C-alpha positions in Angstrom: -13.2 9.6 29.8 -16.3 11.5 28.8 -15.7 14.3 26.3 -19.2 15.6 26.1 -22.7 14.7 24.8 -23.0 11.9 22.3 -23.6 12.8 18.7 -25.4 10.7 16.1 -22.9 10.7 13.3 -24.0 10.1 9.7 -20.9 11.7 8.1 -17.5 12.9 9.0 -15.6 16.1 7.9 -12.0 15.7 7.0 -10.3 19.0 7.9 -6.6 17.9 7.6 -4.4 20.7 6.3 -7.5 22.8 5.7 -5.7 25.8 7.3 -3.1 25.7 4.5 -5.1 26.1 1.3 -1.9 26.9 -0.7 -0.3 23.7 0.5 -3.4 21.7 -0.4 -3.1 23.0 -4.0 0.5 22.0 -4.2 -0.1 18.6 -2.7 -3.0 18.0 -5.1 -0.8 18.4 -8.1 2.1 16.4 -6.6 -0.1 13.6 -5.3 -2.0 13.3 -8.6 1.3 13.0 -10.5 2.7 10.5 -8.0 -0.5 8.4 -8.1 -0.3 8.1 -11.8 3.3 7.0 -11.5 2.2 4.4 -8.9 -0.4 3.0 -11.3 2.0 2.9 -14.2 5.0 1.5 -12.4 3.3 -1.2 -10.4 1.1 -2.2 -13.4 4.3 -2.7 -15.4 5.8 -4.9 -12.8 2.7 -7.1 -12.7 2.6 -7.4 -16.5 6.2 -8.4 -16.9 6.1 -10.9 -14.0 3.2 -12.6 -15.7 4.5 -12.5 -19.3 8.2 -13.2 -18.8 8.7 -17.0 -18.0 12.0 -16.2 -16.4 10.2 -14.3 -13.7 7.8 -17.1 -12.8 9.6 -17.6 -9.5 8.5 -17.1 -5.8 10.4 -13.8 -5.6 8.4 -12.3 -8.4 5.2 -13.9 -7.4 5.4 -12.1 -4.1 6.6 -8.9 -5.8 3.5 -9.1 -8.0 1.4 -9.3 -4.9 3.2 -6.3 -3.5 2.6 -4.3 -6.6 -1.1 -5.1 -6.7 -1.4 -4.3 -3.0 0.2 -0.9 -3.6 -2.2 -0.1 -6.4 -5.2 -1.0 -4.2 -3.7 0.8 -1.1 -3.2 4.1 -2.8 -6.5 3.8 -4.7 -8.4 3.5 -1.4 -7.0 6.8 0.0 -5.5 9.1 -2.7 -8.6 9.7 -5.0 -10.9 10.6 -2.0 -8.1 12.8 -0.6 -7.7 14.6 -3.9 -11.5 15.1 -4.1 -11.4 16.4 -0.6 -8.8 19.0 -1.5 -11.0 20.4 -4.2 -14.3 20.2 -2.3 -15.6 23.0 0.0 -17.6 20.6 2.1 -14.8 18.0 2.7 -17.2 15.3 4.0 -17.3 11.6 3.8 -20.3 9.3 4.8 -20.2 7.1 7.9 -20.2 4.0 5.7 -17.6 5.4 3.3 -15.3 6.2 6.2 -15.6 2.7 7.7 -15.0 1.2 4.3 -11.9 3.3 3.7 -10.5 2.4 7.1 -11.1 -1.3 6.6 -9.4 -1.3 3.1 -6.4 1.0 3.9 -5.7 -0.6 7.3 -6.1 -4.1 6.0 -3.8 -3.5 3.1 -1.2 -1.8 5.4 -1.2 -4.9 7.7 -1.0 -7.2 4.7 2.1 -5.4 3.4 3.8 -5.7 6.8 3.4 -9.5 6.7 4.2 -9.7 3.0 7.5 -8.0 3.4 8.4 -10.5 6.1 7.4 -13.3 3.7 9.6 -11.9 1.0 12.5 -11.7 3.5 12.0 -15.4 4.3 12.0 -16.1 0.5 15.4 -14.4 0.2 16.7 -16.2 3.2 15.9 -19.6 1.7 17.3 -18.6 -1.7 20.7 -17.5 -0.3 21.1 -19.7 2.8 19.7 -22.9 1.4 19.9 -22.6 -2.4 19.9 -26.3 -3.2 16.6 -26.9 -1.5 15.0 -23.5 -2.6 12.7 -24.9 -5.2 11.6 -27.7 -2.9 10.9 -25.5 0.1 9.4 -22.5 -1.8 7.1 -24.6 -3.9 4.0 -23.3 -5.7 1.6 -24.5 -3.0 3.5 -23.0 -0.1 3.8 -19.6 -1.9 0.1 -19.5 -2.6 -0.7 -20.4 1.0 1.7 -17.8 2.4 0.3 -15.1 0.1 -3.3 -16.0 0.9 -2.7 -15.9 4.7 -1.0 -12.5 4.5 -4.2 -11.0 3.0 -6.5 -12.9 5.3 -4.7 -12.0 8.5 -4.3 -8.4 7.5 -8.0 -7.9 6.8 -9.2 -9.8 9.8 -7.2 -7.4 12.0 -8.4 -4.4 10.1 -12.0 -5.5 10.3 -11.7 -6.0 14.1 -10.2 -2.6 14.7 -12.7 -0.9 12.5 -15.7 -2.5 14.1 -14.5 -1.7 17.6 -14.0 1.9 16.6 -17.2 2.5 14.5 -19.5 0.9 17.1 -18.6 3.4 19.8 -20.5 6.7 20.4 -18.8 9.8 19.0 -18.7 13.2 20.6 -17.8 15.0 17.3 -17.6 14.3 13.6 -14.6 16.5 12.6 -11.6 14.4 11.8 -8.3 16.4 11.9 -6.7 14.3 9.2 -6.6 13.8 5.4 -8.4 10.5 5.4 -10.4 8.3 7.8 -7.3 7.2 9.8 -8.0 5.1 12.9 -5.8 7.1 15.3 -7.5 10.4 14.3 -10.9 8.7 14.6 -10.3 7.3 18.1 -9.8 10.9 19.4 -13.5 11.5 18.6 -14.9 8.6 20.6 -16.8 9.4 23.9 -16.0 7.3 26.9 -13.2 4.8 27.6 -11.2 3.6 24.6 -8.8 1.4 26.6 -10.1 -1.8 24.8 -9.4 -0.1 21.4 -5.9 0.9 22.5 -5.2 -2.6 23.8 -6.3 -4.3 20.6 -4.3 -1.8 18.5 -1.2 -2.4 20.7 -1.5 -6.1 20.2 -2.0 -5.6 16.5 1.0 -3.3 16.3 3.2 -6.0 17.9 1.8 -8.8 15.7 1.8 -6.8 12.4 4.7 -4.4 12.9 7.2 -5.6 15.5 7.0 -9.4 14.8 7.5 -9.1 11.0 10.2 -6.6 11.5 12.0 -9.0 13.8 11.6 -11.8 11.2 13.1 -9.5 8.6 16.0 -8.5 10.8 16.9 -12.1 11.7 16.5 -13.2 8.1 19.0 -10.6 7.0 21.4 -11.5 9.8 21.6 -15.0 8.4 21.7 -13.7 4.9 24.6 -11.4 5.6 26.5 -14.1 7.5 26.1 -16.4 4.4 27.1 -13.7 1.9 30.3 -13.0 3.9 31.3 -16.6 3.7 31.2 -16.6 -0.1 34.7 -16.7 -1.5 34.1 -15.0 -4.8 33.6 -11.2 -4.7 31.4 -11.5 -7.8 29.3 -14.1 -6.0 28.9 -11.8 -2.9 27.9 -8.9 -5.1 25.3 -11.0 -7.0 23.9 -12.4 -3.7 23.6 -9.0 -2.1 22.0 -7.4 -5.2 19.1 -9.8 -5.0 18.4 -8.5 -1.5 19.2 -4.8 -1.6 16.0 -3.8 -3.3 13.8 -5.6 -0.8 15.9 -4.2 2.1 15.5 -0.7 0.8 11.7 -1.1 0.6 11.6 -2.5 4.1 13.5 0.5 5.5 11.2 3.0 3.7 7.9 1.2 4.7 8.7 0.3 8.3 10.4 3.6 9.0 7.2 5.6 8.3 4.9 2.9 9.7 6.7 2.8 13.0 6.7 6.6 13.2 3.0 6.7 12.7 1.8 3.9 14.9 4.5 3.3 17.6 5.2 6.8 18.8 3.3 8.4 21.7 0.1 10.0 20.5 -0.7 13.6 21.2 -4.2 15.0 21.6 -4.0 17.1 18.5 -2.9 16.0 15.0 0.3 17.8 14.0 0.9 18.9 10.4 4.2 16.8 10.4 2.2 13.7 11.3 -0.1 14.2 8.3 2.8 14.8 5.9 4.5 11.7 7.2 1.3 9.8 6.7 1.1 11.1 3.2 4.6 9.7 2.4 3.5 6.4 3.9 0.5 6.3 1.5 2.2 7.7 -1.6 6.0 7.9 -1.6 6.7 4.3 -0.6 4.3 2.7 -3.2 5.7 5.0 -5.9 9.3 4.1 -5.1 8.8 0.3 -4.9 8.7 -0.4 -8.6 11.5 2.1 -9.2 13.8 0.5 -6.7 13.1 -3.0 -8.0 13.6 -1.9 -11.6 16.9 0.0 -10.9 18.4 -2.8 -8.8 17.3 -5.7 -10.9 18.6 -6.6 -14.3 15.9 -9.3 -14.8 13.2 -6.7 -14.5 14.8 -4.4 -17.0 15.2 -7.2 -19.5 11.6 -8.3 -18.8 10.3 -4.8 -19.7 12.3 -4.8 -22.9 11.0 -8.2 -23.8 7.4 -7.3 -23.1 7.6 -4.2 -25.2 9.2 -6.1 -28.1 6.6 -9.0 -27.8 3.6 -6.7 -27.5 4.2 -3.7 -29.7 0.4 -2.9 -29.8 -0.3 -3.1 -26.0 0.4 0.6 -25.4 -1.8 1.5 -28.4 -4.7 -0.6 -27.0 -4.3 1.0 -23.6 -4.5 4.5 -25.1 -7.6 3.5 -27.1 -9.1 2.1 -23.9 -8.5 5.3 -22.1 -10.3 7.3 -24.8 -13.1 4.9 -25.3 -14.0 4.1 -21.6 -13.8 7.6 -20.0 -16.5 9.3 -22.0 -19.0 6.5 -21.9 -18.5 4.6 -18.6 -21.5 4.9 -16.3 -19.2 4.1 -13.4 -17.0 7.1 -14.1 -19.7 9.6 -14.6 -22.3 10.1 -11.9 -24.2 13.0 -10.6 -23.1 12.7 -7.0 -19.4 12.1 -7.5 -16.9 15.0 -7.8 -15.1 15.2 -11.1 -11.7 14.6 -9.6 -12.9 11.4 -8.0 -14.2 10.3 -11.3 -10.9 10.9 -13.0 -8.7 9.2 -10.3 -11.0 6.2 -9.7 -11.4 5.6 -13.4 -7.6 5.9 -13.9 -7.2 3.2 -11.4 -9.8 1.0 -12.9 -8.4 1.5 -16.4 -4.9 0.7 -15.2 -6.1 -2.6 -13.7 -8.1 -3.4 -16.8 -5.1 -2.6 -19.0 -3.0 -5.2 -17.1 -5.3 -8.0 -18.2 -5.6 -6.7 -21.7 -1.8 -6.4 -22.0 -1.4 -9.9 -20.7 -3.4 -11.5 -23.4 -2.1 -9.4 -26.3 
C-alpha cells in the first residue's frame, strides 16, 4: 500500500516519548542506574564462572553466555537511548540505525534459543543424571552455544536487510530505538514479504524455543515428583527455579511485543514494555541466579577472598582510562554516549583483568 512519495533517507529521528519530557528525565536517571547494575551484576557472574573451578559445568557455561549476551544487548540500545533523551535533535544515521537493529535483534533471537538450550541442559541433569557428563560434554556445549549465536544473527541480518533495502516515506520513528516493527511502518509499498519472514522468524525463535522449554519442564516436573526424599525434590527444583523465572520474564515481554496484533501508531505502553524487555530482564537475571543459587554466592565470596586487589585495579582503570581514551572522547559524540559506552567497555575490560589477577 502506497503511503506517499518516496524519501531518500540518510538519517532517522527517534521521537519515542518526546511528548513527555518529564518522563524522559525520570527514565534517564532510572535507566542509567539500571544499566550500571546490569554491567556490574553480569560481569560478576562471568568472573566467578571463570575463576571458580566448581562452576566449570555446562549450566554455568551457558549462564556465562547469557550474562555476556545481556551486557552486549543492553549496550547496543541503552547508551544511544540515553543520549537521545538529552539531545534536542534526537537523530541517528541510516547506517547506525541498521547496525543497532542487527545487533539488538540478533542478540534477542540468540537469547530465545539460548534459554531453550539451558532448559535442555536442566532436563538432562535431572532426568538423566548418570549420563549428564557424557551427553553434555564440552564439545556439544560449545557447538550448541555457537549455533545459538549464528542462527540468531543470521535471522537478524535477513530481517534488517529486507527492511533497510525498501523505500521509505518518512524518517521519523515513533520509538526509543531503531526497532523493526516501528521501522516497518515507514516503508512505502507492500511489506507482505517482511511480515511473512518476521512471522516465520517469530515461530522459529519465539514459539519453538518456548515449546521446547515447556516440554523440558514437563519432564523435569514429572521426574522431581517421583523423588522420594523431600530434600531431594527441593534441591532438584532449586536448580531449575532461577532459569524458569528468567524464562517467564523474558518470554512474557517478548511475546507481548512481537506476537500481539500491531496497531498503526506506537502506544506509550508498548514503548515502556519494550524498555522493560531491554533493561529490566537483563538486570534481574544475575540477581535471580545469585539469590536462588548457593554455589554462585559461595563463588562470589571465594573470588573476593582470592583477588583482594581486583576491585582496586578496576577503580584505577576507571580513573586512568576515562580522561585519556581517544575512543571515549570525540568531538561528534554526545557526552552521555561517551560515559555509557566507556562504562560498558571498561566493564568488559575489567572482566579480563580480574580473571588474571
